[in-house]
N, C-alpha and C positions, 0 to 999 in steps of 0.2 A: 485509533491505534493502527499503525502501519509497520511493515517489516519487510526487508528484502528476501528473507528466507522462509520464515514460518510465522504464523499468528495463532495464538490461543486465547480463548475467552470462555466463560461459562457455557458448557454444552457445545463448544465449537473448537475445531482444529483445522487449520488451513496450511497447506504445503505448496510453496511457490517454486522451490528448486530442490532437486534430489538426484541421486544417481539413476540414470535412465534405466539401467538393468536391475535396479533394486529400489523401487519406489517404497515409500512408507507403507507398512502393512495396514490393511483395513482394521479399524479399531474394534470390530466385533458386531454381533447381531443386534445390539442395541443402538446402532448408528446407521445412518445412510450416507454413503459417499457420493458426492456430486463431482464429476470430472468435467472441468470447464475449458472450452476451447473458443477461439475467435481469430479471425483474420489469418486463416491458414493458406489462402491464396493458391489453391491447387497443389499444395505440397502435402506429402504423406510422411508420417513419422510415428514413433512408438507412442502408444496411448496406454496408460496404466489401467488395471482393472478398476471397476467401480460399479455402483448401482444405477446411477443416472448420468448420462452424458449430455451436457448442454453445449450447444454451439451457437454463439451469438452473431454469426454472420461473416460475410466476405469469404465464403468457401472457395470462390474462384478468383482468378487473377483479373479477368476483364469481362466477365459475364457471358462468355461463350459456352455453348452447350457442351462441347468437347472438354472444356476445362472443368465444368461442373461434374461431368460424368466421371472424371478422374477422382474427384473428391468423394462422390457418392459411392463409387465402387470400393474405395478405401474404407469408408465408414461401414458399408454393408458387409465387407469381408474381414473386418477386424478379427484376428485369430486369438483373442484374449478371453478370459473367463467372463468379461463383460457381455459376451454374446449369449448369456443365459436368458430365458424368457422373461425374467423379472427386470431386465434392463430396458430402459426407455432412452431413445435418442431424440432429444428435443432440439429442433433447429428453428430459429426465426429467420425471416427473410432479411435481406441486406442490400446495401447500396450498390454493390458491384454485381449482383445478379440482376442485370438491367431489365431483362424481358419479363421478370415477374411483376414489375410495376407496369402493367399493360398500357395504361393511358399515357404515362410518361414516355414509355419506349416508342409508342407510335409516333410521337412528336420529335424524339431526340435520337433515334437509333443511327442516323447517318453520321452523327458527330463522333460515334464510338465504334461502329462496326462497318466494314466494307460491304458485308452482306447481312441482310436482316435475319436474325435468329428466330427459330421456331419456338414460340412461347409455350405451345402445347407440349412439346418434347421436354422443355425445361421444367414445366410443372410436373410432368410424369416422373421425372427423376426424383422429385421430392415427395410425391404422394402416390406413386404407382405401386404395382404389386410387389416389386422387389424391396422397395422402401418399407412397405407395410410388413412384409415378412421379416424384415430386420428390426422391427419395432421403432421405426422412425416416425416421429410426430412433427409435422411441419406447422409452425405457428406464424400467422400473419394477422396481427390485430385480433388475436383469438386466445382462448384459454383452454386448458385441459386439466383434468384431475387424475393423478397417478398414485399408485401405492407400490413402493419399491419392495415390500415384503409382506407376507401374510400377517395380518394383525397389526401392522405398523400404521403410522399416521398417513393420511391422505394429503398429498401435496397438491395444491392448486397453483398452476403455473400459467402466467400470461406472457405472450411473446409479441413484440412490436419491432418492425424494421425501421420505423421512422427516426430520422435525425434532423436537427435544425439545419437549415441550408448550409452546405459545406462542400463547395466545389461543383454544385449543380448535378449531383448524381441522383439515381433513382431513390424514391422514398424520402426525399428531402421535403421539409415543410418550413413555412415561414415561422419564425419564432413567435410563440404565443398562441399557436393554433391547436397543438395536438394533445398534450399530456393530460390536461384537466379532465377531458371528457372520455379518454380512452382507457385509462388505467383502472381496472377493477380492484377489489379488495382481495388479492391473492397472496399466498405465502411466499411464492418465488416469482420474481419478474425477470424477464429475459429480453433485453433490447440490444440493438446494434450500437447505439451511441450512449455516452454517459450523461448523468445529470451534472449540472454546473458545480464546479469546485470540488469534484470528486474524481481524482485520477483522470483528469480531462485536459492537462496542460500540453500544448503543442510546442514545437521547437522554439518559437519566438516568445514563449511565456504566456501566450493568450489562453484563456480558458474557453474551450470549444463546446462545453456541455450545455445542456438545456435547463434554463431557469425554471420553466413551468414544470418540467419533469421532477425536479428536486422538490418543488412545492407539493406536488401530488404524492411523491414518495413519503414526505413527512406526514401526510394525512393517513396513508394506508400502512406505512411502516412494514414492508415485507421482511421476512427473515433473511432472505438472500436476494441480491440483485446482481445479475451478471451481464456484462457488456464488453465491448472492445472498441474498435474504430480508431481510437487514438493510440497508435502503436507505441509511441515514446513514453506513455505514462502507465504502462502495464503495472499491475500490483494489486494489493488488497488493503482495504480500510474497514475496520470495525467502527461504525459510526453510532455513538450513543444518541438517543433521543431524550430530550428533557423538556418538560416533565412527561412521564408516561401518560398515555391517554387511550381512551377506548372510543372506537367509532363503529357504528353499525354492528354491534355485538362482538367486535374483536376484543381480545383480552388485554390489549395495550402492550405491544412488543416494545421493549426498551432499547433495542439496537437493531441495526441492519448490517449484514456483511456485504460490502460492496467489492466486486471482483472485476477488474479490467483484465480480461483473460487473453489479450492479444498475444498471439504466438509469433508475429512478425517482428524481428529485431529492428529497432530504430532508436535514434537519439543517444543520450548519455548512457543509458543502460546497455545498449549494444556496444558502445565504446568501452565500457567497463569490462565486458566479457572479452573483447578483443585484447585489452591490456593484459588479461590473464593468459594470453597465448592461445585462446580458443576462437575459432572462426564463428561468429554469430550467424546461425541459420534458423529458419523457421522451425519451431518445435524443438530446437537444440538446447544445450545448457543455458540456463537463465531465461529461457522462453518456452519451457515445457508446459504441458497441461497443468492447470492449477487444481489441486485436490481440496475439496471442502467437505469435511466430516461434520455432520450435524447429529446431535443426539436424537434418536428416534425410538422411544420406548414402545413396547408392544401394545400398550394401551392407547397409543396414538395421541398422547398429550402434546400440547403445543410446546415449541422450543422457546 
């Protein structure tokens, strides 16, 4: 199920577009709101309140420390109710933060930067004191367990920056190498790139997503999978799995909510906004943060 404006399914409500100064209200204490961002490329814009902020990569324009600092200052200083202690800001690494992929950067930095960036400063922006005080959790092939409210369910989130080779950027891998071994059985997965045939179509009609990732996702069936990378195919898809199955003690989730949260306008969707007399900008109308509301009863039952 896909929709340009909103998506509803049992225990799920997703909002893709809304008035920036009047986002849909939080559905209540029995729900957790995930605010999804991606491909913000050093731009700052209005972010609605929510319980968990997910950013799936490309925070900077070209991987420079100054560009990343602009984004992290924005995230750390967001003046919304989302800055309460129960908010978690989960960020995965990404192809355009070049120096975070240290081995790749050592061999490739002259092709991208006039001067070599300081990888330690880059990392400190993601995991240093200011980030920790703002409840930022940086995920790079790693998992974390969070609880958005007292007595609510514990969300296990896995974050991966890897994408199949696409332009020779950082964290690229040869197709067939990564997804089978890396993806654990978590409730939420956060990657920079998409799985194949799910909101992964580029300008020329090619599907740029990862085949192996899709195979692994069918095995683990996360409740929510958030990514970006392919700007022109931003959107939401509720994907049913059939038949339901159980693996390693899982209850057998029957669907996954896939979110391409790219905030960078591109392709036909950007052209459509322009035809409406609106200048398409990062995080602007049609490219706002995507809001995912998941039912989260106090007893912590699975969705």
